[in-house]
C-alpha positions in Angstrom: 0.0 0.0 0.0 1.4 3.4 -1.0 2.0 5.9 1.8 -0.2 9.0 1.7 1.7 12.2 0.6 2.1 14.7 3.5 2.4 18.4 2.6 5.4 19.5 4.7 8.2 21.9 4.0 10.6 19.1 3.4 8.3 17.3 1.0 7.3 20.4 -1.1 10.6 22.3 -1.2 12.0 20.6 -4.3 8.8 21.4 -6.2 8.8 25.0 -5.1 12.5 25.3 -6.0 11.6 24.1 -9.5 8.8 26.7 -9.7 11.3 29.5 -8.8 13.9 28.2 -11.3 11.4 27.6 -14.1 9.7 31.0 -13.7 12.5 33.5 -13.2 10.8 36.2 -15.3 7.8 36.0 -12.9 10.1 36.0 -9.8 11.7 39.2 -11.2 8.3 40.6 -11.7 7.3 39.8 -8.1 10.4 41.5 -6.9 9.4 44.6 -8.9 5.9 44.5 -7.6 4.3 43.6 -11.0 0.6 42.9 -10.8 -0.2 39.2 -11.2 3.3 37.9 -10.5 2.5 36.6 -7.0 -0.8 35.1 -8.1 0.9 33.3 -11.0 3.7 31.9 -8.8 1.3 30.9 -6.0 -0.8 29.1 -8.6 2.1 27.3 -10.1 3.2 26.2 -6.6 -0.2 24.7 -5.9 -0.3 23.0 -9.3 3.2 21.5 -8.7 2.4 20.2 -5.2 -1.0 19.0 -6.2 0.7 16.9 -9.0 3.3 15.7 -6.5 0.5 14.7 -4.0 -1.7 13.1 -6.7 -4.8 14.7 -5.3 -6.4 18.1 -4.6 -5.0 20.0 -1.7 -7.0 20.8 1.4 -7.4 24.5 2.3 -4.7 24.3 5.0 -2.3 22.6 2.7 -2.8 25.3 0.0 -2.1 27.9 2.6 1.1 26.1 3.6 2.2 25.9 0.0 1.5 29.7 -0.5 3.4 30.5 2.7 6.4 28.4 1.8 6.4 29.8 -1.8 6.6 33.3 -0.2 9.5 32.1 1.9 11.3 30.9 -1.2 10.8 34.2 -2.9 12.1 36.1 0.1 15.2 33.9 0.1 15.8 34.9 -3.6 15.3 38.5 -2.7 17.7 38.3 0.3 20.4 36.7 -1.9 20.1 39.4 -4.5 20.0 42.2 -2.0 22.7 40.8 0.3 26.5 41.1 0.0 28.1 39.6 -3.1 
């Protein structure tokens, strides 16, 4: 019997990293405050994790995905704004 997928930071981080890497134009747009950039990235994150889980996500799981996606974006911003 297959183990149920659990939406945790450790489980979803690889998918979220792929969303960041695969959508660098939208990440740049998010950093510039472009309308729609966050919504696009949040949606892509949910789609990626939903595919990984093989099922729809519960409301709390979607909120965790959004929160963690925001964390990833903040990490990108910190790296770009920090010392070289």
